[in-house]
N, C-alpha and C positions, 0 to 999 in steps of 0.2 A: 619461539623459544622452546627448547629440545633439552630437557632437564630428565630424560631418561637414562636409566642405568642401563649398564649392557647387559646386565642380568634379565631386566625388564624388557628390553629390547629381545632377548633371546626367546622370554616366553611368549611373546605376543606374535615373532616370527612362527614360532612351534605352533602357538594356536592357528593361525591361517593356513598355516602347509598340512596340518594333520585335518585340516577342513572344520575347524572350531569344536574338535572332542571335548565333550565335559570333562574338568578338573576331577572333579569327583560328581558321586551321586546324584545331585541334583541342582548342581549348578551349568550351566551352559555360558560360553564365551563366545562373542562375537566383537572382532575388530575393524575399525576404518581400511581401507585399501594402503593408508600409509602406515599402519599400525598405533597413531598416535590416539586414537579415541578406542577408550573398550568399553561394552556392557559387559557386566556379569547379570544373567538372568538366574533368578535362584527360585528353585520350585520347591516349596516342602507345602505346610498347610496353607499358604498363601503364595501369591507370585510377585516377587517384588524385582527389582534392578536395580544397579549400582555403577555409577558413571566414573571412568578414570578418561583424564586428559593427559598427557602429557607423563604419565607415570603418577598423576597426581589425582587422590579421589577427590573428585568433587562433589559426586552425591551419595548420599548413603541409601541404605536400601530402601526404595520408593515404593509405596505400593500401586496396585491397579486391579481393577476390578470391574464388573458389569452386572447389576441385579437386574434380572427380569419377572415378569409379573407372576410366575408361577409358582415362586418362591426361591427359585434357584440363583444363583450366586456365581458368575462364571468368575474364577477364579479362588472359588473355596475348597479345600481339599482336592487341588488339582491334580489327573493323572495322565503323564505325559504318555501319547500313543506313538506317537512318530515325531521327529525332526525331518525340515529340510532346510538346504543350503545351496544358497547359489551368489554368484556375483555377476555381477552386470557393468560393463565400459560400454557407452556408447555415446552418441551426438546427437540432443535433443537441438531440432529447429522450430522455435517457437514463432507462431503466425504474427505475433505483435514483437518485434525486437525490444521491447523496454529496457534492458541491459544488454543485450548481445545480439548477435542473428547465430549465434552457437552457442549451445550451454553442454559441458561435459556431464552426463547424469553416469556415476562412478563409484559403484556402492557393493557391501557386501550385508546379504541377508539372511536371515531364521526364521522359520516359520515353524514353532510349536505346535503341533494339534494335540489336542486333551480330549479325554473322554466327555459326554456332554454336548458334541457338535458346536465346537467353538475352538480356536486356533488364537495365537497372537504373531501379529508379524512384525521382526524388528528389522532397523535398517541400520548401518552405518556409514557414514560417509567421512571423508577429512575434514570436511565442514559444518558437521552436526551429527544427530542421532534422532531415530523417531520409531514409533511403535504404533499403532494399531490392532483393533479386533477386527475376528472374521467370524461370522457365524454361518450353520447350515441347519437350518431350521425349515422345516417343511411349508408350517402355517407365518402366517405373522406376530411376530412378538410387540409386546410393551415394554418398554425399557423404563423400570423405576426408577435408575439412577445409574450412574457410572463413577468410580472412585479412582480419580489420580492422583497421587501426592506425587512433590517434588522437594525432595529432603535434604535439602543442601550441608554440603560442607565447612565449616569455619566461621568467618568473621566478616560477612558479605551486606553489602550493599545493594540498593535496588531502584531502580526508576519506578515509579507506580503509578500508573493511570488510573486515579481514583476515579469511582465511580459511586452513587448514591444507591441505584437500583438497576435492574435490568431493562427498564423504560429507558434509554440512551440513545443519543447519535452518535456516540463513542468519540466524542471532540474533548480531548482530555489534554489538559497540563501533565509532565512527568514530574512527580514530586520522589527527588533523591534523598532515600536515607535508609537506616539499616534495617535488614530483612528482621531480622528477631523483635524488632519495636511493633510486628504487624498482626491483630488479632483476627479471630475469625469475623468480627467486625467489619472488617476493611477489606472490603470488594473493590477488583480492578476489572477492567477490560481488558484483551491483547491487542498486540503482543506487550509483553515486557522484558526487561533486559536483567539482570544481574552481574554483579562483578565479583570474581572472586580472585582474591591477588590480582594478577595480570590479566585472568581472564573472562571474558565476556560468554555469558549463556542468556539469550534468547529463547523466550517459550511463545511459541504461537501453535497454528493447527492449520491444517489445509484437507483438501478431500471433503469437504463440509456440504454434505448432500442429504436430503430427509433425514434430519438431525438438527439439535438446538447445538447453537454455538458454545464454548467453553470458555468461564470466567474464571478466575481466581479468588481465595481471600487468603488471609492471614491464617496461622497456624501456629502450634507450639514450637517456640525455638526458631529453626531455620528453615520452615517449610511451609509450602504453598500448595494448596489445596484446591481441585477442581469444583465449582459449581456451575449449576445447568439451570436456565430458565425452563420451569416446568410447563408443561402441555396446556396449551392456551384454548379453555371451552369456549370461552362468549368473549365479546370484544366491544367498546361504545366508545363512541364520540365522546371528548372532551373538549367541550366548548367554553372551558373558562379563560382561554386565553385567546383562541382562534375560533370565528366565526364560520366555519368551513369544517371539512374533513381531514383536515392535517394532523391532528393531533389524536389519534383513536389508541387508547389502553385497553389491553388485558383487564377485564372487569371480572372472568371466573377461573381459577387456575385447578387443573388436575392434580392428581397426588402421583404423576409418571412425568417423566421428560419426553419420552416419545413412541408411538408407534408406527412400526415399519415392519418390510417386510423382514423374514426371518434367514433368507438366506443373503448374506451381502456382507460388504467390507462396511466399515466405519472408518469415521475422520482420523487423520494423522495426527499426533501427539507430538508435535517437533521442538527440539533443544539445539537453535544453531550454534555453535562454538566458533569463537573467535579469540586468536591470540594477541589481537589489537584491534583499535577502533576501526581501523579501514578495512579490515575483513568481513567486517558485519555487514560494509555498503557493496559487497557484491556476490553475497550469498543469496542465492536462487531458488532455494528448498521448499518453498512455499507453491513455485510454480513445477519443481520435479516431481514433487511428489501428487501433485494435483490430477485430478482424471483426463486423460487426453481428450483432445479436441471431439465436438459431436457434430461440429458442422462440415458437411460435405464438402460444400463449396465456400471458401472464404476469400477469394479474389476481391469481394464489393466492400470488404472492411477498411476502411481509409483513415489513418488515424490522421492527427493535424493541431493546428490550432484552432482557437475558437473565439470570437466576440463576445462578450457577456453584457448584458445590461444592468440588471439587479443591484451591483455594489455600486455602480457609479450613480443610481437613480436615475437614470437617462438622462442627466445634467448636459446635455449636449448646447454648444452655443453658436453664434454666427451663425444662425441659418435664420430660412425667412417663412418658419413653420412653428406652430407651437410644439416644443419636445415632450415625449411623454409616449405612453403606450400607445402607440398609432402607426399607420400604415407608414406615413412619412418619416419617423424618426427610425424605424426599421430598414429601411430604404438606404435612409444616410447610414447604417451599421452595414450594409450590404455593399455600398461603396467604397467607407472604410474598408473592410473587410478585402475586397478587390482590390483596392490599391497597393495593399502591403502583402497580396498573397495569402490570405488566412483562407484557412477551408470552408470553415463555417463559421456562423452567428446564431447564437440561443435567443430565443423567446421564451423569456422567464414570466413570473408569475404577471398576468392581466390580460394574457390574449385570450383568454375561456371564462366564460362566468364560473367560478369557483362552485364546486360538487359536478358539473357536467362538462365533462371534455372533449364534448360536438358540439356545445353551446358557445359558440363566438360571440366574442365583441364587437360591437359595431364599427369599434375605431379600427379595428383591425382586420387587413384582408388575407387570410394565410395562404391562399391559394394564390394571389399577385405577387405575395413576397417571392414565393418558392419559384414561379415563373422568373419573377426580375431576378433571383439570386440564381438561376441557370444561365443566364444572357451576361453575369459576372463570374461565373464558374465559382461561385459561395453556395453553399449549402445551408439547409434550415433545422435546426435541431428545435424540439420543443419539449418546454418546462410542462412538468404534470404533478400533482400527487398520488401517491401510489394506491389509495383507494378509487378515487374516482376513477382511474385507470381502467382497476380492477372490475369494477363495476359496469363497463361497456367495453372489456379487454377489446374481443376479435372485432367486434364491428368499428373500434376506432382506428385499432392499426390496419383492417383494410383501407378505410378512407385515407389514414394518413400514409399509405403506400400509394392510395392512387393519386392522392395532392402530389407525392415527392418528396416527403417529409424525409431525412436522411437518418436519426437520430432522436430518441427520449431522454431527457433528465428527469428520472423518478426520484420522489423525493419525500422525508415526512416518515419512514418507515419506524424506526428507532427502536427497533426489537429484532434479536434473533432467538427467539423459539421457532420449536420446530416446522409451527405453521410458516412461518414469516421466513423460515428459510428456504420454505420450497417454493412461496411465493416470487423469490429472485429466481430462482431456478425455472419457472413459468415464465416469466416476463422474457426471460434472455432467449429462453429458447422460441418462446412467440415472436419476439422480435427479429431474432434470426431467420425465421419463417419469412418475416415480411420483409429481409433487408433493412435493418436498422437496428444502430446503433446503441448502446445503452452507458447512460452516466448514473449511476446510484448513488444521491446522496441523502443525508438524514440515516446513515449507513452505518453498518457494523464491518469492520475491517475485512480488507481480500484474502479469502479463504480458499483460493482454489478456485472459482469459478471463471474467473479471468483463461484460464488455460481450456476449461470445459467448453465455454461460451466466449469466444475471441472477439465476438461482436460486445462483450462489456470491457469497454475501453478502462474504464478509471471509476474510481467511487470516491467520497469524502471518507468519513469515518476519520478524519484528521482536523484538529483545530488549527484552522488556517487564515486566510485574510480576511475573510468574510467578518471575522471577530473584530477588528479593527474599527466597525463603525458603531461599537457598544464597549468597547473595552481596550485596556492599554496593557496589555499582558502578551500580544504577540510581538515578544522582544527579538532582535538578533539572537539571543541565547535560544531560545525557543526554535528558532526557525534553522538552529544549528544543533539542536536535538533530535528533532523527529525524523532527520534523513537516515540514523544510524538504530530506529526502532521501530517508526509505522511504517517507513519505507521499505524495512526488510519483510513486510508481508505483501506488498505490491504498491501497484500506483495510487499517488495520492492527488487527489485535486484540489489542492492548497488555494490554487485561483492567484497566481504572482500577477503583478504589471502594475503597482501602485505609481503615479506620476506625480502625487504629491508626496515628498518626504521628507519627514523628520529625526532630527535626535531627539533621543528621551527628555533631555529638557523643553524640548518645543513642540512635543509629540501632544495633537488635542482629540477628544473622540468627538466625530461629528456622523450623523447618520446620512445626510445629504449628499456631504461631499467630503466623504472619508481619506483619510491618508495612511502613511505607512512608517512607521518606527525603522530606521536605519536608513543607508545612502541609497541614491538611485543605483548605483553599481549595485549596490545588494540586490534590491530586486531584479535587477537585469540577471545577475547569473544565477536564482532560482530557473530560468528557464532551460539553463544546461546541467544544474544538479539534482532539481525536482523533477523527479520522474511519473511522468503521466502523459499516454499516446492521446489525448485529448486535453490538449493546455492550454488554459483560459488566459487571455486579456481581460483583466478585470474593471480596468479603467476605460471612460468614457472615449469615442472617437476623435471628440473633439480635442480632449487633452493630447491624444498621441500624434495627432496632426501637427499642434503646436507644437509638442515634443517631437518633429521630426526624426533627427538624426538617431535618439532612442528607439524611436519606434522600427526605423529601418534597420536596425541591428537587431532590435528583437527578431523581426521575422524573418533574418535568415536563419536562425536556428532552429532544427529540425524538432519533434515532437519522440522519435525512436533511435535506437542506434545501434551500430552494429559491435562497435568495440568500448567499454567502460576502464577506465584506468585511473585508480584512488594515486593521488600524487601525496596531499599530505590529510591527517585527519584526525581530529580530538573532539571528541561529542560536547558539545556546549560550547565550544570554543572557536574552531576554525575548522575550515575543509575546502579543497581543491582536487579537482577532477578534471581529467581529460576523457573527453568523448569524441567517438571517429561515427562519422556517417558518410557512408560511398566512400570520396575521395577525401574529405573535407573534416578536419580537428576542431575539435570546440574545446575550451577550457573555460572554467566556469572554477570563481574562489569567492568562497564568505567570510565573513569576521564577525565575530562578537562583540562589544561593548570595549573590550583593551585593542587600541592601538597595536598595530604590529607588523612585521616584517616577514616574509615567505620567500623562499629560494625555489623556483621552478624550473625545474630539469626538463628541458626538451626531449631526452633521450627515446621517449615514446613516439617520436617520427621518425619514419622513413627517411633514407638517405634521399638527399635533394636541396634545393632551394625555395624557401617557401614565404610567401605574403604574410601578414598577419596584423588585422586588424584587432584593437585594444579598445577596450573600454572601461574606465576605470576611475575611480574617486579624485575628485578635482582638489586642489590644494587647499580650500575650503570648505570640502564637505565633512570636516569634524564640528564647523560652525552652521552650515547652510549645507542639509543633507542631497538636495537635488543639484548638487556640484558635481560636475562629469566632467572628463576628457576624453576626448578619440585620438588615439594615435596609429600609426602606420608604421612596420617594419619590415626588415629581413630577417630571415633566422634561419637556423637549422637544427641538425639534431644532436650538433657540437654544444649548441648552445645551453647557458644557466639564467637567468633571470631575478633580479631581487625587485620583489615586487612591497609597496607599499599600501597597506589598507587603514583607513580610515578607522576609528570607531562604530560598529555597527556596519565593515562597508564590504567593498565588493570589487572583483577584477573578472574580466572576460575577455576570450578572445576566439578571432574565428582565424583559423589557419589555413592556407591555401597554396599546391604548389605554384610555382611561377607563371607555369602555363595557363591559369586560370587568373583574371584579373579581378582585382577587387575595385569597385567603383568609389 
């Protein structure tokens, strides 16, 4: 969308080439490298910013400030001492190739330093803007509160991940409605997405370290206001639901949000900008603005797929032993993982006596399983509750490393106050020192830790497939909403791979033998479309081996990507993407409840002749959702194919050059 007039273009170019000089006494302007996104920072008795996108004002003056304990309000009656500008254009090479093996980091930056030992840093990218506070006090400071308004222009709609309180897994559906209907009593977690005409604005944060997470509430008119969980002074176990330590609530709150070093940078407040739905899927600002990697040697960090036991209730069958949480069952998981080339299995709840991560149940010999896994080239990941792990952290990690454990799935944090945010970093760092991978469940959204500690492969903070065990709201529409919002912040451990599939009218809630809504091909496409460097197979090995053709297809799809190209995208409706890993291309397509056809243009392929293996909806998938068909054909980059998608359907392809034979 290019609606900038010649006059506006001229102004923007002038701003850029004269180094973002002020237009008048107390206004500063910062434009993105391509000139389409412009921040106007106004310094009067307060500090505000205005956002212009493609010549359209999308945000009115929005206030920012920080209150510290001595009564100072950073941002009140500000006096600019100096400004600094710079432009950066470089390539980042992420340790985990979530979307791509290279990321162009191209931005213009303005730093305003103020009297009172603080600065504000602004960045403008072609696909978003961001700002952060920076302080230079010699002593520790107490942050009473941070003020951040997002004051939008016009008649706007929002995808609102409504929350009841700060104690939350941040697993939400997205309520679509008018922004101006929200009040201060309406609370949401991040990220959240707004639509202004055709422009999409997504709010999130990154570089979240030693500070509480940001939430949002409604405000008068078309405004959102930041809200932060207070500092936790005391916490206690709430065992009304669980008879262990998995539900720990803050029992006493401070009247401030953070105690922290006085000489530091604070988290980035990000507004991702997209002119269409597709551009949201390639936005990587959450990674680009995060703190750089702090692990010296990352060569041991191995992404991959993992067989998961909890969702399927260990309901394996056709075996000569009693299925359950025991050594024989997990050897069966290892055999399955080995057969299909899966890198890991998880031992979820039940392998230790709840409350003590070093007190193993007699039915499970973890060391024997790890040794057995080594003979099959399958690693073992252990589930733990966060508090039980914390109680014996160093002792447990020493023992786990000695055993040969590959990683931990840490669960039930349910908070992002400063103490808990620091816990995440402490676990990530400690696990890295013991060469352990981390998957955070019961967690807040990704906010940069995955770049700083890339052993943090993935995290939950998404309403995923586990909800199928107790609810009917994990619909195809939901599955086609989360990539455009939650996945923009980072990898999501949705846990795909259901082998029992049903259309909406046939779906049933069952705890012990769960199913998914939508077709088998819909589930298979998730392995290409949903980003997670530790990608689960949620169903049980007996089902997967019974459904050998499906499992064999899934097993070929990697968990990280060299390139990502969006082919079709409409939030809540459909998504088609092509991704490349090494020399092989993969295509995934998912559809909502409305049957449709899409045209797939294969011009993203390099020149050459290719074999393509296709996994698609069967002709009766609209009635029997597990119906699918596998086809093989030849293809070149000159080809276009019309594909048919059932309601809740899907389509996938694995594309290899002719000199690589598909079995």
